[in-house]
C-alpha positions as CSV (number, residue, x, y, z in Angstrom):
1,M,-51.2,-10.4,20.3
2,P,-50.9,-10.6,24.1
3,Q,-51.9,-13.8,25.7
4,A,-55.1,-13.8,27.7
5,V,-54.5,-14.2,31.4
6,T,-56.8,-16.3,33.7
7,C,-56.5,-17.3,37.3
8,S,-54.8,-20.6,37.8
9,Q,-57.2,-21.6,40.6
10,C,-60.7,-20.6,39.4
11,N,-60.0,-19.7,35.7
12,A,-61.6,-16.3,36.2
13,P,-60.4,-13.7,33.6
14,V,-57.8,-11.2,34.7
15,T,-59.0,-7.9,33.2
16,D,-56.7,-5.5,35.1
17,D,-52.9,-5.8,34.9
18,R,-52.6,-4.1,38.3
19,W,-54.2,-7.1,40.1
20,I,-51.8,-9.0,42.3
21,N,-54.4,-11.4,43.6
22,C,-57.5,-12.9,41.9
23,P,-60.6,-10.7,43.0
24,Y,-62.8,-13.9,42.9
25,C,-60.8,-16.5,44.9
26,G,-57.9,-14.5,46.3
27,A,-55.2,-16.7,44.7
28,L,-51.9,-15.1,43.7
29,L,-51.9,-14.3,40.0
30,V,-49.1,-15.8,37.9
31,K,-48.8,-13.7,34.8
32,P,-46.9,-14.8,31.7
33,V,-43.7,-12.8,30.9
34,L,-44.3,-11.4,27.5
35,N,-40.9,-9.8,27.2
36,P,-38.3,-11.7,29.3
37,N,-35.5,-9.3,28.2
38,K,-37.4,-6.4,29.8
39,A,-38.3,-8.5,32.9
40,V,-34.6,-8.7,33.7
41,V,-34.5,-5.0,34.6
42,A,-38.0,-4.9,36.2
43,P,-38.2,-2.4,39.0
44,E,-39.3,-5.2,41.4
45,R,-35.9,-6.8,41.0
46,F,-34.0,-3.7,42.0
47,A,-36.4,-3.2,45.0
48,A,-35.8,-6.9,46.0
49,V,-32.1,-6.3,46.1
50,E,-32.4,-3.2,48.2
51,S,-34.7,-5.0,50.7
52,S,-32.5,-8.1,51.0
53,P,-30.8,-8.7,54.4
54,E,-27.3,-8.4,53.0
55,Y,-27.8,-5.1,51.2
56,A,-26.8,-2.9,54.1
57,S,-23.5,-4.7,54.7
58,W,-22.7,-4.8,51.0
59,M,-23.1,-1.0,50.8
60,R,-20.4,-0.8,53.4
61,H,-18.1,-3.4,51.8
62,T,-14.8,-2.2,50.3
63,P,-13.4,-4.7,47.7
64,S,-9.7,-5.1,47.2
65,T,-8.0,-3.1,44.5
66,T,-4.8,-5.1,44.4
67,S,-5.6,-7.1,41.3
68,T,-6.5,-4.0,39.2
69,T,-3.6,-2.0,40.4
70,V,-1.1,-4.7,39.7
71,G,-2.7,-5.4,36.3
72,L,-2.3,-1.7,35.3
73,G,1.2,-1.7,36.5
74,V,2.2,-4.8,34.6
75,Q,0.5,-3.5,31.4
76,T,2.3,-0.1,31.7
77,T,5.7,-1.7,32.2
78,F,5.2,-4.0,29.2
79,L,4.2,-1.1,27.0
80,V,7.2,1.0,28.1
81,L,9.6,-1.8,27.2
82,F,7.7,-2.5,23.9
83,C,8.0,1.2,22.9
84,C,11.7,1.3,23.8
85,L,12.4,-1.8,21.8
86,S,10.4,-0.7,18.7
87,G,12.0,2.8,19.0
88,A,15.5,1.3,18.9
89,M,14.5,-0.8,15.9
90,T,13.2,2.4,14.2
91,F,16.7,4.0,14.7
92,L,18.5,1.0,13.4
93,F,16.3,0.7,10.4
94,A,16.7,4.4,9.6
95,V,20.4,4.0,9.5
96,N,20.6,0.8,7.6
97,A,17.3,0.3,5.7
98,G,16.0,3.8,4.8
99,L,12.3,3.8,4.2
100,M,11.9,0.4,5.9
101,A,12.2,2.4,9.2
102,L,8.5,3.4,8.7
103,V,7.4,-0.1,9.7
104,P,8.9,-0.1,13.3
105,L,8.0,3.6,13.5
106,L,4.3,2.8,12.9
107,I,4.5,0.0,15.5
108,T,6.1,2.4,18.0
109,G,3.3,4.9,17.4
110,V,0.6,2.3,18.1
111,G,2.5,1.3,21.3
112,L,2.7,4.9,22.5
113,V,-1.1,5.3,22.0
114,M,-1.7,2.2,24.0
115,L,0.8,3.4,26.7
116,F,-0.8,6.8,27.1
117,T,-4.3,5.2,27.2
118,T,-3.1,2.8,30.0
119,I,-1.5,5.7,31.9
120,A,-4.8,7.7,31.6
121,N,-6.8,4.7,32.9
122,A,-4.4,4.3,35.8
123,K,-4.7,8.0,36.8
124,S,-8.5,7.8,36.5
125,F,-8.6,4.7,38.6
126,A,-6.4,6.3,41.3
127,K,-8.5,9.5,41.5
128,S,-12.0,8.0,41.2
129,P,-14.1,7.3,44.3
130,L,-15.6,3.8,44.9
131,E,-19.2,3.5,43.7
132,R,-21.7,0.9,45.0
133,R,-24.7,0.5,42.7
134,V,-27.5,-2.0,42.1
135,L,-27.0,-3.1,38.4
136,V,-27.9,-6.0,36.1
137,W,-25.2,-8.0,34.5
138,R,-26.2,-7.8,30.8
139,D,-23.4,-9.2,28.7
140,E,-19.6,-9.7,28.7
141,R,-16.9,-10.0,26.1
142,T,-13.2,-10.6,25.8
143,E,-10.4,-8.9,23.9
144,V,-7.2,-10.6,23.0
145,S,-4.1,-8.6,22.2
146,G,-0.5,-9.4,21.5
147,G,0.8,-12.9,21.1
148,G,3.6,-14.0,18.8
149,K,6.8,-15.9,18.7
150,N,8.4,-14.0,21.6
151,S,5.4,-12.9,23.6
152,S,2.2,-14.4,25.0
153,A,-1.3,-13.1,24.3
154,T,-3.1,-10.9,26.8
155,T,-6.9,-11.4,27.3
156,S,-8.9,-8.5,28.7
157,H,-12.4,-9.0,30.0
158,Y,-15.3,-6.5,29.8
159,V,-18.8,-6.6,31.2
160,L,-21.9,-4.6,30.2
161,L,-24.0,-3.4,33.2
162,E,-27.5,-1.8,33.1
163,D,-29.2,0.4,35.7
164,R,-32.9,0.7,36.6
165,R,-33.4,3.5,34.1
166,G,-32.0,1.5,31.1
167,G,-28.6,3.2,31.1
168,R,-25.8,0.8,30.0
169,R,-22.0,1.0,30.4
170,E,-19.2,-1.4,29.8
171,Y,-16.6,-1.9,32.6
172,S,-13.2,-3.7,32.6
173,C,-12.9,-6.6,35.1
174,D,-10.6,-9.6,35.8
175,S,-11.1,-13.1,34.6
176,R,-12.2,-14.4,38.0
177,L,-15.1,-12.0,38.2
178,A,-16.1,-12.5,34.5
179,G,-16.4,-16.2,34.9
180,A,-18.5,-16.1,38.1
181,H,-21.6,-14.4,36.7
182,A,-24.0,-14.7,33.8
183,P,-26.3,-12.4,31.8
184,G,-29.4,-11.5,33.8
185,D,-27.7,-11.6,37.2
186,I,-28.6,-8.6,39.4
187,G,-26.7,-7.4,42.5
188,V,-24.5,-4.7,44.0
189,A,-21.7,-3.7,41.7
190,F,-18.5,-2.1,43.1
191,L,-17.1,0.4,40.5
192,R,-14.1,2.6,40.3
193,G,-12.8,4.6,37.4
194,G,-14.2,2.4,34.7
195,F,-13.4,-0.9,36.4
196,L,-15.7,-3.4,38.0
197,L,-13.9,-4.5,41.2
198,D,-16.6,-6.9,42.6
199,F,-20.2,-8.0,42.1
200,K,-22.5,-9.4,44.8
201,R,-25.3,-11.3,43.2
202,V,-28.8,-11.5,44.6
203,A,-31.1,-14.4,43.6
204,V,-34.2,-12.5,42.6
């Protein structure tokens, strides 16, 4: 059951949710947040960002793409070498171990899928225009791949962003950006081809 709201100054009952000020004493009404999760994406927060002094300059800002481009290049190079090595092992196993060649063959197949996915992401990033949107930082996660005796693990970071209509989408970002923000932050997100390049937070 919703909590009854009264004016903090004169204790008069608030009978209309549209009231901003108390109709009896004129004090600003402070209403309880019944659903904090919904309040994170309240229309007023988006409006506050768009009316902030920095908004106009942020909408002209162009973030660097060097980190993302280099990351995709390194990942592509690693996967090419990985597929070449596992392919060579498949050939050697086929000659000397018969059916055991299926093991490196399967590994090669997985590597090729990852390689083609990375190449597709790189092409999408290169062709996509830069977007500047006011979004809420909802959540983030990490994904660890690789790691073994002869290789180090690779950690990928992803962030879930939400727009004012409730639409959500996950974007890849670097570790620096992932560690600089927290769920509930709102600001201008700089997006390109499924990647979050930068995020300018507004304290509202």
